[in-house]
SEVO-165916 format. One record per residue (C-alpha): x, y, z; residue in three letters; residue number from 1. Coordinates in nm, 2 decimals, always signed. Layout:
// SEVO-165916
c1, c2, c3, type, seq
X, Y, Z, ALA, NUM
...
END
This chain:
// SEVO-165916
c1, c2, c3, type, seq
+0.00, +0.00, +0.00, GLN, 1
+0.13, +0.35, -0.10, ASN, 2
+0.45, +0.21, -0.22, SER, 3
+0.45, +0.36, -0.57, GLY, 4
+0.33, +0.06, -0.78, LYS, 5
+0.08, +0.27, -0.97, SER, 6
+0.35, +0.52, -1.05, HIS, 7
+0.57, +0.25, -1.19, THR, 8
+0.28, +0.09, -1.38, LEU, 9
+0.18, +0.42, -1.55, ASN, 10
+0.55, +0.50, -1.63, SER, 11
+0.56, +0.17, -1.82, ILE, 12
+0.24, +0.26, -2.00, VAL, 13
+0.39, +0.60, -2.09, GLU, 14
+0.69, +0.43, -2.24, SER, 15
+0.46, +0.22, -2.46, CYS, 16
+0.22, +0.49, -2.57, MET, 17
+0.41, +0.82, -2.59, LEU, 18
+0.69, +0.95, -2.80, THR, 19
+0.92, +1.18, -2.60, CYS, 20
+1.28, +1.13, -2.70, PRO, 21
+1.51, +1.04, -2.53, PRO, 22
+1.29, +0.92, -2.25, VAL, 23
+1.04, +0.71, -2.45, THR, 24
+1.00, +0.59, -2.81, GLN, 25
+0.63, +0.49, -2.81, GLY, 26
+0.48, +0.27, -3.08, THR, 27
+0.13, +0.41, -3.07, ASN, 28
+0.00, +0.11, -2.88, MET, 29
-0.37, +0.11, -2.79, VAL, 30
-0.39, +0.05, -2.42, THR, 31
-0.68, -0.10, -2.22, LEU, 32
-0.68, -0.05, -1.85, VAL, 33
-0.91, -0.26, -1.62, CYS, 34
-1.00, -0.10, -1.29, SER, 35
-1.26, -0.19, -1.02, TYR, 36
-1.37, -0.03, -0.70, ASP, 37
-1.68, -0.01, -0.49, ARG, 38
-1.61, +0.34, -0.36, THR, 39
-1.75, +0.63, -0.57, GLN, 40
-1.48, +0.88, -0.49, VAL, 41
-1.20, +0.65, -0.61, ASN, 42
-1.08, +0.65, -0.97, TYR, 43
-0.81, +0.47, -1.18, CYS, 44
-0.48, +0.66, -1.16, GLU, 45
-0.41, +0.58, -1.52, SER, 46
-0.65, +0.86, -1.62, ILE, 47
-0.35, +1.09, -1.57, GLY, 48
-0.22, +0.95, -1.89, LEU, 49
-0.48, +1.15, -2.07, GLY, 50
-0.38, +1.47, -1.89, LEU, 51
-0.09, +1.70, -1.97, VAL, 52
+0.18, +1.69, -1.70, GLY, 53
+0.48, +1.91, -1.60, ALA, 54
+0.68, +1.78, -1.90, ALA, 55
+0.43, +1.93, -2.14, GLY, 56
+0.40, +1.60, -2.34, VAL, 57
+0.09, +1.58, -2.56, VAL, 58
-0.14, +1.33, -2.38, ALA, 59
-0.33, +1.05, -2.54, SER, 60
-0.71, +1.08, -2.58, PRO, 61
-0.88, +0.89, -2.31, CYS, 62
-1.21, +0.70, -2.32, VAL, 63
-1.36, +0.57, -1.99, VAL, 64
-1.61, +0.29, -2.02, LEU, 65
-1.81, +0.26, -1.69, VAL, 66
-2.07, +0.03, -1.54, SER, 67
-2.41, +0.10, -1.72, PRO, 68
-2.59, +0.10, -1.39, HIS, 69
-2.35, +0.37, -1.25, ASN, 70
-2.31, +0.57, -1.57, TYR, 71
-2.47, +0.90, -1.47, ARG, 72
-2.28, +0.91, -1.14, GLN, 73
-1.94, +0.84, -1.31, ARG, 74
-2.02, +1.08, -1.59, GLN, 75
-2.07, +1.36, -1.34, GLN, 76
-1.76, +1.25, -1.14, PHE, 77
-1.53, +1.27, -1.45, PHE, 78
-1.69, +1.59, -1.58, SER, 79
-1.41, +1.80, -1.44, SER, 80
-1.14, +1.59, -1.62, PHE, 81
-1.03, +1.74, -1.95, PRO, 82
-0.96, +1.52, -2.26, ASN, 83
-1.18, +1.24, -2.11, VAL, 84
-1.49, +1.09, -2.27, GLN, 85
-1.72, +0.88, -2.05, VAL, 86
-1.95, +0.61, -2.20, HIS, 87
-2.14, +0.31, -2.06, PRO, 88
-1.97, -0.03, -2.11, LEU, 89
-2.22, -0.20, -2.35, LEU, 90
-2.17, -0.50, -2.57, PHE, 91
-2.33, -0.53, -2.91, PRO, 92
-2.50, -0.87, -2.90, PHE, 93
-2.34, -0.98, -3.22, GLU, 94
-2.00, -0.96, -3.04, ASP, 95
-2.10, -1.21, -2.78, LEU, 96
-2.05, -1.58, -2.85, ASP, 97
-2.17, -1.87, -2.63, ALA, 98
-1.87, -1.86, -2.40, SER, 99
-1.91, -1.48, -2.34, TYR, 100
-2.28, -1.53, -2.27, LEU, 101
-2.20, -1.80, -2.01, ARG, 102
-1.97, -1.57, -1.82, MET, 103
-2.19, -1.27, -1.83, LEU, 104
-2.49, -1.48, -1.71, MET, 105
-2.28, -1.64, -1.43, GLY, 106
-2.31, -1.99, -1.57, LEU, 107
-1.96, -2.11, -1.48, ASP, 108
-2.05, -2.23, -1.13, SER, 109
-1.99, -2.59, -1.02, GLY, 110
-2.34, -2.72, -0.95, LYS, 111
-2.57, -2.65, -1.24, VAL, 112
-2.94, -2.63, -1.17, PRO, 113
-3.18, -2.79, -1.42, LEU, 114
-3.28, -2.46, -1.58, TYR, 115
-2.91, -2.37, -1.64, GLU, 116
-2.86, -2.71, -1.80, GLY, 117
-3.15, -2.64, -2.04, VAL, 118
-3.00, -2.30, -2.11, LEU, 119
-2.66, -2.45, -2.18, MET, 120
-2.82, -2.69, -2.43, ALA, 121
-2.99, -2.39, -2.59, LEU, 122
-2.65, -2.21, -2.63, LEU, 123
-2.50, -2.53, -2.78, ARG, 124
-2.77, -2.54, -3.04, ARG, 125
-2.71, -2.17, -3.12, VAL, 126
-2.34, -2.24, -3.16, GLN, 127
-2.40, -2.55, -3.37, ARG, 128
-2.62, -2.35, -3.61, SER, 129
-2.32, -2.14, -3.71, GLY, 130
-2.51, -1.81, -3.69, ARG, 131
-2.56, -1.56, -3.41, ARG, 132
-2.92, -1.47, -3.34, PRO, 133
-3.02, -1.11, -3.26, THR, 134
-3.10, -1.01, -2.91, TRP, 135
-3.47, -1.03, -2.98, THR, 136
-3.43, -1.38, -3.13, ASP, 137
-3.23, -1.49, -2.83, PHE, 138
-3.51, -1.38, -2.59, LEU, 139
-3.76, -1.56, -2.81, THR, 140
-3.56, -1.88, -2.80, LEU, 141
-3.56, -1.86, -2.42, ILE, 142
-3.93, -1.79, -2.40, ALA, 143
-4.01, -2.10, -2.63, ASN, 144
-3.77, -2.33, -2.45, ALA, 145
-4.04, -2.48, -2.23, GLY, 146
-3.92, -2.36, -1.89, PHE, 147
-4.17, -2.40, -1.60, THR, 148
-4.28, -2.09, -1.40, PRO, 149
-4.06, -2.21, -1.11, ALA, 150
-3.76, -2.22, -1.35, GLN, 151
-3.83, -1.89, -1.52, MET, 152
-3.79, -1.69, -1.20, GLN, 153
-3.42, -1.76, -1.14, PRO, 154
-3.36, -1.78, -1.52, LEU, 155
-3.50, -1.43, -1.56, GLN, 156
-3.25, -1.30, -1.31, GLN, 157
-2.97, -1.43, -1.53, ARG, 158
-3.13, -1.28, -1.84, VAL, 159
-3.16, -0.94, -1.66, ASP, 160
-2.79, -0.95, -1.56, MET, 161
-2.71, -1.00, -1.93, LEU, 162
-2.96, -0.74, -2.05, ALA, 163
-2.79, -0.47, -1.83, GLY, 164
-2.47, -0.51, -2.05, LEU, 165
-2.62, -0.57, -2.40, VAL, 166
-2.65, -0.26, -2.62, MET, 167
-2.98, -0.36, -2.78, GLU, 168
-3.17, -0.44, -2.46, SER, 169
-3.47, -0.22, -2.38, ASP, 170
-3.33, -0.09, -2.06, ILE, 171
-3.01, +0.04, -2.24, ASN, 172
-3.21, +0.17, -2.54, LYS, 173
-3.42, +0.38, -2.30, GLU, 174
-3.12, +0.51, -2.10, SER, 175
-2.92, +0.62, -2.41, THR, 176
-3.21, +0.74, -2.63, ALA, 177
-3.16, +1.10, -2.52, HIS, 178
-2.79, +1.09, -2.62, ASN, 179
-2.69, +0.87, -2.90, ALA, 180
-2.33, +0.96, -2.88, THR, 181
-2.31, +0.81, -2.53, SER, 182
-2.34, +0.46, -2.67, CYS, 183
-2.02, +0.32, -2.83, ILE, 184
-1.88, -0.03, -2.82, SER, 185
-1.54, -0.14, -2.68, LEU, 186
-1.41, -0.23, -3.02, LEU, 187
-1.51, +0.10, -3.19, SER, 188
-1.32, +0.29, -2.92, SER, 189
-0.99, +0.12, -3.00, LEU, 190
-0.77, +0.36, -3.20, GLN, 191
-0.39, +0.37, -3.24, PRO, 192
-0.23, +0.55, -2.95, GLY, 193
-0.56, +0.58, -2.76, SER, 194
-0.62, +0.50, -2.39, LEU, 195
-0.93, +0.31, -2.29, VAL, 196
-1.01, +0.26, -1.92, ILE, 197
-1.27, +0.00, -1.83, CYS, 198
-1.38, +0.15, -1.49, ASP, 199
-1.62, -0.08, -1.32, LEU, 200
-1.65, +0.13, -1.00, THR, 201
-2.00, +0.05, -0.88, ASP, 202
-2.12, -0.01, -0.52, PRO, 203
-2.36, -0.27, -0.65, LEU, 204
-2.11, -0.47, -0.85, LEU, 205
-1.93, -0.75, -0.68, GLY, 206
-1.58, -0.87, -0.74, PRO, 207
-1.71, -1.19, -0.91, GLU, 208
-1.92, -0.99, -1.15, ASP, 209
-1.62, -0.76, -1.23, ALA, 210
-1.40, -1.07, -1.28, ASN, 211
-1.64, -1.21, -1.55, ALA, 212
-1.69, -0.88, -1.73, ILE, 213
-1.31, -0.81, -1.74, PHE, 214
-1.26, -1.16, -1.88, SER, 215
-1.50, -1.08, -2.17, VAL, 216
-1.35, -0.74, -2.22, VAL, 217
-0.99, -0.87, -2.23, SER, 218
-1.08, -1.15, -2.48, GLN, 219
-1.25, -0.90, -2.71, LEU, 220
-0.96, -0.66, -2.68, PHE, 221
-0.69, -0.92, -2.74, VAL, 222
-0.88, -1.09, -3.02, GLY, 223
-0.96, -0.77, -3.21, SER, 224
-0.82, -0.79, -3.56, HIS, 225
-0.60, -0.48, -3.57, ALA, 226
-0.27, -0.37, -3.72, THR, 227
-0.16, -0.18, -3.41, TYR, 228
+0.00, -0.33, -3.10, ASP, 229
-0.20, -0.38, -2.78, LYS, 230
-0.13, -0.33, -2.41, LEU, 231
-0.35, -0.49, -2.15, LEU, 232
-0.32, -0.34, -1.80, VAL, 233
-0.48, -0.47, -1.49, LEU, 234
-0.46, -0.21, -1.21, ASP, 235
-0.52, -0.31, -0.85, GLU, 236
-0.58, -0.66, -0.96, ALA, 237
-0.62, -0.79, -0.60, HIS, 238
-0.96, -0.63, -0.59, LYS, 239
-1.11, -0.85, -0.85, TYR, 240
-0.86, -1.12, -0.97, LEU, 241
-0.94, -1.47, -0.84, GLN, 242
-0.73, -1.78, -0.88, VAL, 243
-1.03, -1.99, -1.00, GLU, 244
-1.21, -1.71, -1.18, GLY, 245
-1.25, -1.68, -1.56, PRO, 246
-1.02, -1.38, -1.58, LEU, 247
-0.72, -1.59, -1.45, SER, 248
-0.77, -1.84, -1.73, LYS, 249
-0.80, -1.55, -1.98, THR, 250
-0.47, -1.40, -1.86, LEU, 251
-0.28, -1.72, -1.87, LEU, 252
-0.40, -1.79, -2.23, THR, 253
-0.31, -1.43, -2.33, THR, 254
+0.04, -1.44, -2.18, VAL, 255
+0.12, -1.77, -2.35, ARG, 256
+0.01, -1.63, -2.69, GLN, 257
+0.13, -1.27, -2.66, MET, 258
+0.36, -1.29, -2.96, ARG, 259
+0.08, -1.43, -3.18, HIS, 260
-0.18, -1.16, -3.10, CYS, 261
+0.05, -0.86, -3.07, GLY, 262
-0.04, -0.79, -2.71, CYS, 263
+0.16, -0.73, -2.39, ARG, 264
+0.02, -0.76, -2.03, VAL, 265
+0.10, -0.55, -1.73, VAL, 266
-0.05, -0.62, -1.39, LEU, 267
-0.02, -0.44, -1.05, SER, 268
-0.13, -0.58, -0.72, THR, 269
-0.04, -0.55, -0.35, GLN, 270
-0.13, -0.91, -0.29, SER, 271
+0.08, -1.14, -0.51, PRO, 272
-0.04, -1.45, -0.33, SER, 273
-0.39, -1.39, -0.50, ASP, 274
-0.23, -1.42, -0.84, ILE, 275
-0.21, -1.77, -1.01, PRO, 276
+0.14, -1.90, -0.94, ARG, 277
+0.17, -2.00, -1.31, GLU, 278
+0.12, -1.63, -1.41, PHE, 279
+0.42, -1.53, -1.19, LEU, 280
+0.63, -1.81, -1.35, GLU, 281
+0.55, -1.68, -1.70, LEU, 282
+0.61, -1.31, -1.63, CYS, 283
+0.93, -1.17, -1.79, SER, 284
+0.97, -0.88, -1.54, LEU, 285
+0.87, -0.84, -1.18, ALA, 286
+0.89, -0.51, -0.99, VAL, 287
+0.88, -0.54, -0.61, MET, 288
+0.79, -0.23, -0.41, HIS, 289
+0.85, -0.13, -0.05, ASN, 290
+1.09, -0.42, +0.01, ALA, 291
+1.27, -0.24, +0.29, SER, 292
+1.30, -0.56, +0.50, LEU, 293
+1.55, -0.69, +0.25, LEU, 294
+1.90, -0.60, +0.36, LEU, 295
+2.02, -0.56, +0.00, SER, 296
+1.76, -0.28, -0.05, LEU, 297
+1.80, -0.10, +0.28, SER, 298
+2.05, +0.15, +0.15, HIS, 299
+1.83, +0.26, -0.15, CYS, 300
+1.70, +0.62, -0.12, GLY, 301
+1.36, +0.76, -0.22, VAL, 302
+1.30, +0.69, -0.59, GLY, 303
+1.60, +0.45, -0.61, GLU, 304
+1.59, +0.08, -0.69, CYS, 305
+1.80, -0.23, -0.76, LEU, 306
+1.75, -0.41, -1.09, VAL, 307
+1.84, -0.77, -1.06, PHE, 308
+1.95, -0.96, -1.37, ASP, 309
+2.13, -1.30, -1.34, PRO, 310
+2.33, -1.21, -1.65, HIS, 311
+2.39, -0.84, -1.56, ALA, 312
+2.76, -0.88, -1.48, SER, 313
+2.85, -1.06, -1.80, SER, 314
+2.61, -0.85, -2.02, ARG, 315
+2.70, -0.51, -1.89, LEU, 316
+3.05, -0.55, -1.74, GLY, 317
+3.19, -0.21, -1.64, SER, 318
+3.00, -0.01, -1.90, GLU, 319
+2.72, +0.08, -1.66, VAL, 320
+2.80, +0.27, -1.34, GLY, 321
+2.64, +0.13, -1.03, GLY, 322
+2.65, -0.23, -1.14, ALA, 323
+2.73, -0.46, -0.85, VAL, 324
+2.74, -0.83, -0.92, GLY, 325
+2.40, -0.91, -1.07, ASN, 326
+2.23, -0.59, -0.96, CYS, 327
+2.22, -0.25, -1.12, ILE, 328
+2.13, +0.06, -0.91, LYS, 329
+1.87, +0.28, -1.09, ALA, 330
+1.64, +0.57, -1.03, ARG, 331
+1.27, +0.59, -1.12, ILE, 332
+1.20, +0.88, -1.36, ARG, 333
+0.93, +1.14, -1.30, PRO, 334
+0.60, +1.10, -1.49, ARG, 335
+0.57, +1.27, -1.83, LEU, 336
+0.19, +1.30, -1.80, THR, 337
-0.02, +1.40, -1.50, MET, 338
+0.05, +1.20, -1.19, ASP, 339
-0.31, +1.14, -1.08, ALA, 340
-0.20, +0.93, -0.78, GLY, 341
+0.02, +1.19, -0.60, SER, 342
-0.03, +1.19, -0.23, SER, 343
-0.24, +1.46, -0.07, ILE, 344
-0.07, +1.61, +0.24, ARG, 345
-0.26, +1.74, +0.53, THR, 346
-0.23, +2.10, +0.63, ALA, 347
-0.14, +2.01, +0.99, THR, 348
+0.18, +1.84, +0.86, THR, 349
+0.30, +2.16, +0.69, LEU, 350
+0.19, +2.38, +0.98, ASP, 351
+0.43, +2.20, +1.21, ARG, 352
+0.72, +2.27, +0.97, ASP, 353
+0.94, +2.57, +1.00, THR, 354
+0.92, +2.80, +0.69, PRO, 355
+1.24, +2.66, +0.55, GLY, 356
+1.14, +2.30, +0.61, GLU, 357
+0.80, +2.35, +0.45, GLY, 358
+0.95, +2.49, +0.13, LYS, 359
+1.19, +2.20, +0.12, GLU, 360
+0.90, +1.95, +0.15, ARG, 361
+0.72, +2.13, -0.12, GLU, 362
+1.02, +2.10, -0.35, ARG, 363
+1.05, +1.73, -0.28, GLU, 364
+0.68, +1.68, -0.36, ARG, 365
+0.72, +1.87, -0.69, GLU, 366
+1.02, +1.66, -0.78, THR, 367
END
């Protein structure tokens, strides 16, 4: 907590998205950031990538896709942020195959009731037909499937869950009728060099629901047929990532096939034990923060770090200053865009400082 992991994460994203020689040589990657919280006042710190910082670097356009049930609140919340467009996260029904429908309806549980078994059989028939029905046709298939009234009640709850995320559903048509520009799909928002934040901040949305939605979003993003490179970012993953959840399976598949789909994955968490062990074994770079208990890091100052590479001594030799054995001492650079996660200091702390100390603290904060 408060160790600077979001600063490191967004510095990596800057290096992928922005062109600011000699600091970065961006490749106009399109970046998708997944973020979840239940507290309305919180927001994803990656939104600072869309705001101009002290370096004056031209920021990337930012699109924030939010929970449809919390759209008006989040739209008002982000209204003071420049260069940010807020839209509800809605899926065109034609983009959803049978596996996506299963996840969004919560049909991946262990014990399957009878009505879920009938619904799964219906999805198999739809998949076997080789065509995707419209949303209206799908509702008609369910109505004509022969469910009993006792089965229809829990089934309707599943359908309502899905309807809240489908663009063509009546509830979403009604909510977006007054503003047609507020309704865009995930795939249509992906442009070279753009930043898309999937912000599922919603007090009524549970971690399991966010896990399933992020799994569908990630698969659509990674599987999009595009000529540009893609960067998938999972911020504060400990809030929604589960070892047995669908998102874990999606991540492992994506990491194994990164070079085939032109995608890279960056994940930040303050609870590594909640991440599948296989994911940690596959990662090519791990950055550990606030490791002050390790004696080898106890002499590092603020903003300094040790880069460990088992081949550093043979690869770098004496060309790099600060190389000791297999470790290289380095410093973390300042952000190029706005640091939306900078700490807010209380006035009482500054009041206790002498005038000289207060100015010195202010200079440190600006640095």
